N, C-alpha and C positions, 0 to 999 in steps of 0.2 A: 146545866148539869153539875152531876153528884157524883161524891163515890161512897167506896163501900169498902170492910178492909172482910174478907172474907175467908174460909180458912186453905185457902191458893194466895193468897196476899188480895193488896187492893185488886180496885175496877171499879172504869170510870162506870155512870148511871146516865147515857145521852135519851134527852127528852125533848125529838125536835117540835118545831114551832110551824104548824098548821099555815101561818102569814107571816109578813114584817109587823106585823101587829101590835102591843105590846098586848098583857092578858089587862082586863080595866078592871076586873075584880084585884086584884095585888098592887096593881098601877093606881087604887085609887083607896088603898090604904098604907101604901105603902106612901099617898100625898100627905093625906088626913096625920099619918104620925110623924112625916117628914115637920109640916104647919106648925103641929104642935110641942113643937122643938125634941120631942124625943132620942132622934141621930145624933143630937152636935156631939152628947159624947161620948162618940163610938167611934176608934182607932180610925186614922183610916185603912191602915191594912186590913180592915174589914169588909170592906168595900172590895176588896180584889181575894182571886181562890187561887192560890196555887197549888196542884198538885207535879207531886217529883215521884217521874220515876224511874225505872235503867232498864232497856234491853228490849223489854215491846213494853205497850199499853193493852190492858186486859178489859175489853170493853162488852158494851150492854146497849140497844137500842131498846128503848118502854114500850115506844108505839111504833114499832118500825112502818108499818102500815100508814102515818102518816109521809104524806108528799110533802119536801120541802124547799121545794123550786120556786119559787114566786118573783115575777114577769118583776122587770127591772125598770121603774119609771125613768125617764130622765128626759131633766129639764135645758138640754140643749133645743133652741131654736137656728135659723136662719144666721138672725143677728146675736150669737150670744158671745161675750164677753166678759171673760175670768177675770178682769178688774172689778175692785168695787166700782159702787158710783161717785162717790167722793174724789177717788182717783180719777178718773175718767174724765172731769171738772176740774182737776186742780191743772190733769194733762191738756185739752183744750183748752183751756184761760193760760196755762203757759202757751204750747204754740200760737194766740189768737196778741198775745205780747207780742211774740218778739216778728213774725208777723209785721204788724206796726211798724214796728222796731228795722225794720229791714224799711219799710216802707219809707218811712223820714231820713233815713242812712241815704240814701236813693236820691230824693227828695235832694238832700242837701248839696251830694256829692256833683245831682243836677246844675241844683244851681250853682254851683264855682264855676264849673266848665262852663257856662253861658253867659259871664262874667266878665 
């Protein structure tokens, strides 16, 4: 996205992406400059583009022929668990420890009752 000012005021210029993948040439150029440290001195506000509009937004789409409806790739399966692997391990370990503790308590209680 970009914005231009013409005689009627600011106008948003939209260029639709044909796929949910980054532009390889642009990405490669960015990575090279980043790795050389050329982007270290850039103010973080430079990464965020803000446009302020009042009442309505004038816009134009540069490439209206591009279909930007991308297929959604789902990573969900029948055994999907949103918890991290580490958290699942910790929960399973805690459950096992509590189960062992309950068994030991039952043995102590049943040992007292039989004595």
